[in-house]
C-alpha positions as a LaTeX table, in Angstrom:
\begin{tabular}{lrrr}
\hline
Residue & $x$ (\AA) & $y$ (\AA) & $z$ (\AA) \\
\hline
Met1 & $-28.63$ & 40.73 & 14.22 \\
Glu2 & $-31.45$ & 38.36 & 13.35 \\
Gly3 & $-30.18$ & 35.34 & 11.42 \\
Lys4 & $-26.51$ & 35.82 & 12.37 \\
Ile5 & $-24.70$ & 32.48 & 12.45 \\
Ala6 & $-23.47$ & 31.55 & 15.90 \\
Thr7 & $-19.67$ & 31.41 & 16.23 \\
Asn8 & $-17.19$ & 30.42 & 18.91 \\
Asn9 & $-15.57$ & 33.87 & 18.95 \\
Asp10 & $-16.59$ & 35.56 & 22.19 \\
Ser11 & $-15.52$ & 38.95 & 20.82 \\
Glu12 & $-18.46$ & 38.80 & 18.41 \\
Ser13 & $-22.12$ & 38.67 & 19.21 \\
Thr14 & $-22.95$ & 34.97 & 18.99 \\
Thr15 & $-26.61$ & 35.04 & 19.90 \\
Val16 & $-29.29$ & 35.11 & 17.26 \\
Lys17 & $-32.42$ & 37.05 & 17.99 \\
Lys18 & $-34.46$ & 35.00 & 20.41 \\
Asp19 & $-36.53$ & 33.16 & 17.86 \\
Asp20 & $-34.72$ & 29.87 & 18.46 \\
Arg21 & $-33.28$ & 29.56 & 14.94 \\
Pro22 & $-30.82$ & 26.68 & 14.54 \\
Gln23 & $-27.12$ & 27.17 & 14.01 \\
Ile24 & $-25.54$ & 26.31 & 10.67 \\
Glu25 & $-23.87$ & 22.92 & 11.15 \\
Ser26 & $-20.14$ & 22.73 & 10.38 \\
Thr27 & $-19.50$ & 18.99 & 10.80 \\
Thr28 & $-20.99$ & 15.80 & 9.37 \\
Leu29 & $-22.63$ & 14.91 & 12.71 \\
Trp30 & $-25.88$ & 16.78 & 13.25 \\
Asp31 & $-27.79$ & 16.73 & 16.52 \\
Tyr32 & $-30.96$ & 18.65 & 17.22 \\
Pro33 & $-32.70$ & 19.41 & 20.53 \\
Lys34 & $-36.28$ & 19.27 & 19.25 \\
Gln35 & $-38.35$ & 18.81 & 16.10 \\
Ser36 & $-39.29$ & 22.45 & 15.45 \\
Tyr37 & $-37.86$ & 25.93 & 16.02 \\
Gly38 & $-38.90$ & 29.56 & 15.87 \\
Lys39 & $-42.16$ & 31.31 & 16.59 \\
Thr40 & $-44.42$ & 29.05 & 14.53 \\
Pro41 & $-44.64$ & 25.22 & 14.31 \\
Lys42 & $-42.77$ & 23.51 & 11.46 \\
Gly43 & $-44.84$ & 20.52 & 10.43 \\
Asn44 & $-46.77$ & 18.50 & 13.00 \\
Asn45 & $-44.68$ & 16.92 & 15.74 \\
Lys46 & $-47.46$ & 14.35 & 16.31 \\
Tyr47 & $-47.17$ & 13.09 & 12.73 \\
Ala48 & $-45.51$ & 9.67 & 12.48 \\
Gly49 & $-42.03$ & 10.11 & 11.03 \\
Val50 & $-42.14$ & 13.92 & 11.12 \\
Thr51 & $-38.95$ & 15.54 & 9.74 \\
Pro52 & $-36.78$ & 17.61 & 12.10 \\
Ala53 & $-37.11$ & 21.20 & 10.85 \\
Phe54 & $-33.47$ & 22.06 & 11.54 \\
Ile55 & $-32.34$ & 19.63 & 8.82 \\
Ile56 & $-34.31$ & 21.49 & 6.17 \\
Tyr57 & $-33.18$ & 24.82 & 7.64 \\
Asn58 & $-29.52$ & 23.84 & 7.32 \\
Leu59 & $-29.97$ & 22.65 & 3.73 \\
Ile60 & $-31.79$ & 25.72 & 2.46 \\
Met61 & $-29.44$ & 28.13 & 4.25 \\
Arg62 & $-26.40$ & 26.46 & 2.66 \\
Tyr63 & $-27.71$ & 25.62 & $-0.80$ \\
Thr64 & $-30.40$ & 28.18 & $-1.67$ \\
Lys65 & $-30.95$ & 31.91 & $-1.58$ \\
Ser66 & $-33.99$ & 34.03 & $-0.84$ \\
Gly67 & $-36.74$ & 33.47 & $-3.40$ \\
Asp68 & $-35.45$ & 30.09 & $-4.62$ \\
Leu69 & $-37.95$ & 27.30 & $-5.27$ \\
Val70 & $-37.69$ & 24.21 & $-3.05$ \\
Leu71 & $-39.51$ & 20.94 & $-3.73$ \\
Asp72 & $-40.56$ & 18.26 & $-1.25$ \\
Pro73 & $-42.29$ & 15.45 & $-3.20$ \\
Met74 & $-43.07$ & 13.45 & $-0.03$ \\
Cys75 & $-44.13$ & 16.36 & 2.11 \\
Gly76 & $-45.77$ & 14.51 & 5.02 \\
Ser77 & $-46.98$ & 17.05 & 7.56 \\
Gly78 & $-45.50$ & 20.04 & 5.69 \\
Thr79 & $-42.26$ & 20.76 & 7.56 \\
Thr80 & $-40.44$ & 21.81 & 4.39 \\
Ile81 & $-43.19$ & 24.26 & 3.42 \\
Asp82 & $-43.16$ & 25.86 & 6.87 \\
Val83 & $-39.37$ & 26.26 & 7.02 \\
Cys84 & $-39.27$ & 27.75 & 3.53 \\
Lys85 & $-42.06$ & 30.18 & 4.33 \\
Glu86 & $-40.26$ & 31.47 & 7.43 \\
Glu87 & $-36.88$ & 31.71 & 5.67 \\
Gly88 & $-38.03$ & 33.47 & 2.49 \\
Arg89 & $-37.99$ & 30.56 & 0.04 \\
Lys90 & $-40.80$ & 29.39 & $-2.20$ \\
Ala91 & $-41.91$ & 25.79 & $-1.77$ \\
Ile92 & $-43.91$ & 23.11 & $-3.53$ \\
Gly93 & $-45.08$ & 20.22 & $-1.36$ \\
Tyr94 & $-46.58$ & 17.03 & $-2.80$ \\
Asp95 & $-47.86$ & 13.94 & $-1.04$ \\
Ile96 & $-49.89$ & 10.97 & $-2.18$ \\
Val97 & $-52.30$ & 11.66 & 0.70 \\
Pro98 & $-52.09$ & 15.36 & 1.65 \\
Thr99 & $-52.44$ & 16.25 & 5.33 \\
Arg100 & $-53.27$ & 19.94 & 4.81 \\
Pro101 & $-54.57$ & 22.29 & 2.07 \\
Asp102 & $-51.19$ & 23.68 & 0.93 \\
Ile103 & $-49.86$ & 20.19 & 0.13 \\
Ile104 & $-50.80$ & 19.06 & $-3.39$ \\
Arg105 & $-51.96$ & 15.52 & $-4.01$ \\
Asn106 & $-49.41$ & 13.86 & $-6.28$ \\
Asp107 & $-47.25$ & 10.76 & $-6.62$ \\
Ala108 & $-43.51$ & 11.49 & $-6.23$ \\
Arg109 & $-42.76$ & 9.06 & $-9.04$ \\
Lys110 & $-44.38$ & 11.39 & $-11.60$ \\
Leu111 & $-43.80$ & 15.08 & $-10.94$ \\
Pro112 & $-45.97$ & 17.61 & $-12.86$ \\
Leu113 & $-43.03$ & 20.01 & $-13.24$ \\
Asp114 & $-40.83$ & 21.24 & $-16.07$ \\
Asp115 & $-37.31$ & 19.95 & $-16.55$ \\
Asn116 & $-34.60$ & 21.92 & $-14.72$ \\
Ser117 & $-37.10$ & 24.10 & $-12.83$ \\
Ile118 & $-36.31$ & 23.47 & $-9.13$ \\
Asp119 & $-33.53$ & 25.04 & $-7.02$ \\
Met120 & $-33.38$ & 22.38 & $-4.28$ \\
Ile121 & $-35.14$ & 19.14 & $-3.38$ \\
Phe122 & $-35.59$ & 17.57 & 0.04 \\
Ile123 & $-36.92$ & 14.04 & 0.50 \\
Asp124 & $-37.66$ & 12.21 & 3.75 \\
Ser125 & $-38.88$ & 8.96 & 2.22 \\
Pro126 & $-40.36$ & 5.86 & 3.84 \\
Tyr127 & $-37.71$ & 3.62 & 5.40 \\
Gly128 & $-39.71$ & 0.47 & 4.66 \\
Asp129 & $-43.05$ & $-0.71$ & 6.01 \\
Asn130 & $-42.38$ & 0.31 & 9.62 \\
Ile131 & $-45.02$ & 3.08 & 9.56 \\
Lys132 & $-48.63$ & 2.79 & 8.43 \\
Tyr133 & $-48.89$ & 5.97 & 6.37 \\
Asn134 & $-52.25$ & 5.62 & 4.64 \\
Glu135 & $-54.55$ & 3.28 & 2.73 \\
Asp136 & $-53.78$ & 4.58 & $-0.77$ \\
Pro137 & $-53.07$ & 1.62 & $-3.10$ \\
Ala138 & $-50.18$ & 3.54 & $-4.72$ \\
Asn139 & $-48.41$ & 3.95 & $-1.37$ \\
Phe140 & $-45.13$ & 2.01 & $-1.64$ \\
Gly141 & $-44.52$ & 2.54 & 2.08 \\
Glu142 & $-46.34$ & $-0.78$ & 2.39 \\
Leu143 & $-43.35$ & $-2.55$ & 0.80 \\
Ser144 & $-40.70$ & $-4.05$ & 3.05 \\
Ala145 & $-37.15$ & $-2.66$ & 2.91 \\
Glu146 & $-36.10$ & $-6.28$ & 2.40 \\
Asp147 & $-37.97$ & $-6.28$ & $-0.92$ \\
Glu148 & $-36.07$ & $-4.95$ & $-3.97$ \\
Arg149 & $-39.33$ & $-3.51$ & $-5.29$ \\
Phe150 & $-39.14$ & $-0.93$ & $-2.51$ \\
Tyr151 & $-35.88$ & 0.45 & $-3.95$ \\
Glu152 & $-37.14$ & 0.22 & $-7.52$ \\
Glu153 & $-40.09$ & 2.46 & $-6.63$ \\
Leu154 & $-37.86$ & 4.94 & $-4.80$ \\
Glu155 & $-35.52$ & 5.04 & $-7.80$ \\
Lys156 & $-38.42$ & 6.31 & $-9.91$ \\
Thr157 & $-38.57$ & 9.29 & $-7.54$ \\
Met158 & $-34.80$ & 9.76 & $-7.89$ \\
Ala159 & $-35.08$ & 9.84 & $-11.69$ \\
Glu160 & $-37.92$ & 12.36 & $-11.57$ \\
Ser161 & $-36.03$ & 14.48 & $-9.05$ \\
Ser162 & $-33.01$ & 14.55 & $-11.34$ \\
Arg163 & $-35.19$ & 15.62 & $-14.24$ \\
Val164 & $-36.78$ & 18.62 & $-12.49$ \\
Leu165 & $-33.74$ & 19.78 & $-10.50$ \\
Lys166 & $-31.60$ & 22.50 & $-12.07$ \\
Pro167 & $-28.04$ & 21.45 & $-13.03$ \\
Gly168 & $-25.56$ & 22.18 & $-10.27$ \\
Lys169 & $-28.30$ & 22.23 & $-7.62$ \\
Val170 & $-28.68$ & 19.99 & $-4.58$ \\
Leu171 & $-30.95$ & 17.21 & $-3.35$ \\
Gly172 & $-31.04$ & 16.11 & 0.30 \\
Trp173 & $-32.34$ & 12.59 & 1.05 \\
Leu174 & $-32.99$ & 11.50 & 4.65 \\
Ile175 & $-33.09$ & 7.75 & 5.35 \\
Ser176 & $-32.41$ & 5.18 & 8.08 \\
Asp177 & $-31.34$ & 1.55 & 8.16 \\
Gln178 & $-33.55$ & $-1.26$ & 9.50 \\
Trp179 & $-33.14$ & $-3.98$ & 12.10 \\
Val180 & $-36.22$ & $-6.19$ & 12.38 \\
Lys181 & $-36.60$ & $-9.70$ & 13.77 \\
Lys182 & $-32.87$ & $-10.29$ & 14.10 \\
Lys183 & $-32.13$ & $-9.13$ & 10.56 \\
Phe184 & $-30.24$ & $-5.99$ & 9.56 \\
Thr185 & $-31.03$ & $-4.27$ & 6.24 \\
Pro186 & $-28.63$ & $-1.52$ & 5.06 \\
Val187 & $-31.39$ & 0.67 & 3.66 \\
Gly188 & $-29.14$ & 3.73 & 3.57 \\
Phe189 & $-26.43$ & 2.03 & 1.49 \\
Lys190 & $-29.00$ & 0.68 & $-0.94$ \\
Ile191 & $-30.56$ & 4.12 & $-1.38$ \\
Tyr192 & $-27.16$ & 5.78 & $-1.79$ \\
Glu193 & $-26.08$ & 3.30 & $-4.45$ \\
Arg194 & $-29.11$ & 4.19 & $-6.57$ \\
Leu195 & $-28.78$ & 7.94 & $-5.95$ \\
Cys196 & $-25.27$ & 7.79 & $-7.41$ \\
Lys197 & $-26.75$ & 6.82 & $-10.77$ \\
Tyr198 & $-28.25$ & 10.31 & $-11.07$ \\
Phe199 & $-26.20$ & 12.61 & $-8.83$ \\
Asp200 & $-22.70$ & 13.38 & $-7.60$ \\
Thr201 & $-22.07$ & 13.25 & $-3.86$ \\
Val202 & $-21.61$ & 16.52 & $-1.98$ \\
Asp203 & $-21.36$ & 14.85 & 1.45 \\
Ile204 & $-22.96$ & 12.31 & 3.78 \\
Ile205 & $-24.32$ & 13.48 & 7.14 \\
Cys206 & $-25.20$ & 11.42 & 10.20 \\
Val207 & $-28.25$ & 12.86 & 11.97 \\
Thr208 & $-28.77$ & 11.79 & 15.57 \\
Arg209 & $-32.17$ & 10.21 & 16.14 \\
His210 & $-34.39$ & 11.51 & 18.92 \\
Asn211 & $-37.92$ & 10.78 & 20.10 \\
Gln212 & $-38.36$ & 7.53 & 18.18 \\
Ser213 & $-40.56$ & 4.99 & 19.95 \\
Ser214 & $-37.56$ & 2.77 & 20.75 \\
Asn215 & $-35.74$ & 5.54 & 22.64 \\
Thr216 & $-36.96$ & 4.32 & 26.03 \\
Gly217 & $-35.37$ & 2.59 & 28.98 \\
Val218 & $-37.16$ & $-0.66$ & 28.15 \\
Trp219 & $-35.78$ & $-0.79$ & 24.61 \\
His220 & $-32.26$ & 0.13 & 25.69 \\
Tyr221 & $-32.43$ & $-2.70$ & 28.25 \\
Arg222 & $-33.63$ & $-5.14$ & 25.57 \\
Ala223 & $-30.87$ & $-4.06$ & 23.15 \\
Val224 & $-28.19$ & $-4.93$ & 25.69 \\
Lys225 & $-29.85$ & $-8.06$ & 27.01 \\
Trp226 & $-30.53$ & $-9.58$ & 23.59 \\
Asn227 & $-27.41$ & $-8.20$ & 21.91 \\
Phe228 & $-28.74$ & $-5.92$ & 19.17 \\
Tyr229 & $-28.46$ & $-2.22$ & 18.38 \\
Leu230 & $-31.13$ & 0.44 & 18.28 \\
Arg231 & $-30.97$ & 2.85 & 15.34 \\
Gly232 & $-29.06$ & 5.84 & 16.70 \\
Phe233 & $-28.76$ & 7.90 & 13.52 \\
Lys234 & $-30.16$ & 8.60 & 10.08 \\
Tyr235 & $-28.24$ & 9.26 & 6.91 \\
Leu236 & $-28.63$ & 12.57 & 5.13 \\
Phe237 & $-27.26$ & 12.16 & 1.61 \\
Ile238 & $-26.48$ & 15.53 & 0.05 \\
Met239 & $-26.29$ & 15.03 & $-3.70$ \\
Arg240 & $-25.66$ & 17.41 & $-6.61$ \\
Lys241 & $-27.01$ & 17.23 & $-10.15$ \\
Pro242 & $-24.08$ & 17.44 & $-12.60$ \\
Met243 & $-23.81$ & 20.33 & $-15.03$ \\
Pro244 & $-24.33$ & 19.53 & $-18.73$ \\
Gly245 & $-21.22$ & 17.93 & $-20.20$ \\
Glu246 & $-19.58$ & 17.78 & $-16.81$ \\
Glu247 & $-17.26$ & 14.82 & $-16.35$ \\
Lys248 & $-15.73$ & 13.53 & $-13.18$ \\
Pro249 & $-11.97$ & 14.23 & $-12.98$ \\
Lys250 & $-9.88$ & 11.29 & $-14.13$ \\
Asp251 & $-6.84$ & 12.18 & $-12.03$ \\
Lys252 & $-6.72$ & 11.73 & $-8.29$ \\
Thr253 & $-7.05$ & 14.86 & $-6.20$ \\
Arg254 & $-3.63$ & 16.10 & $-5.13$ \\
Val255 & $-3.42$ & 17.53 & $-1.64$ \\
Glu256 & $-0.40$ & 18.83 & 0.25 \\
Trp257 & $-1.15$ & 17.28 & 3.63 \\
Ala258 & 0.32 & 18.62 & 6.83 \\
Arg259 & 1.83 & 15.39 & 8.12 \\
Tyr260 & 2.40 & 14.77 & 11.80 \\
Lys261 & 5.04 & 12.67 & 13.46 \\
Arg262 & 3.98 & 9.87 & 15.75 \\
\hline
\end{tabular}
């Protein structure tokens, strides 16, 4: 029964073995109760900007099979490696400043991998210069999301990801918008526009944000008093590398809709 997907059918057993594994999400709105799951930690929940493990779990359970090779070129505290290890996938984790021995020091803009060699890629990139990641001079997390150079550097990672990803396979990119000093920057839209140069869109997910430093009573009070919005969600862009010679259909999709009367 371990690993059985929870369902809403009470006639079936809907409880996974008590190892706290996430359910497989069925909608484009994902919410998670905590950063990690299972018997062992997934990444370091004290690490600034740590990735919620359930996001990676959902991606690998939908888009990979046991033994597949998953790449995280901005591996942070190693959440992707830990999820893959527990779920029977192989993983390569790179970071410009590794936080642990099983993360390899490397710049995501130049991947030391063969073309078409990876089964899935997950990237939780910097959202701008909101977090002080490290002192490495090659760290483009020091660039503001209001600076076009920030997106130019991230696009280099997109191009490299497209090169190493197998045709027909999936990349997941987690990103959030920015509101700083009374100015909104649509970081997600800017990232998505560039991703579309290299990949086709599978879907776009909204992931509810939890535990960020602004999720306090003081900040909620300020948001109402001074008429601005706190970031309540992140985008998860699920993109697919086209197959060789694959062209997008020229004709519109024809669907027989079940129409309802008002």
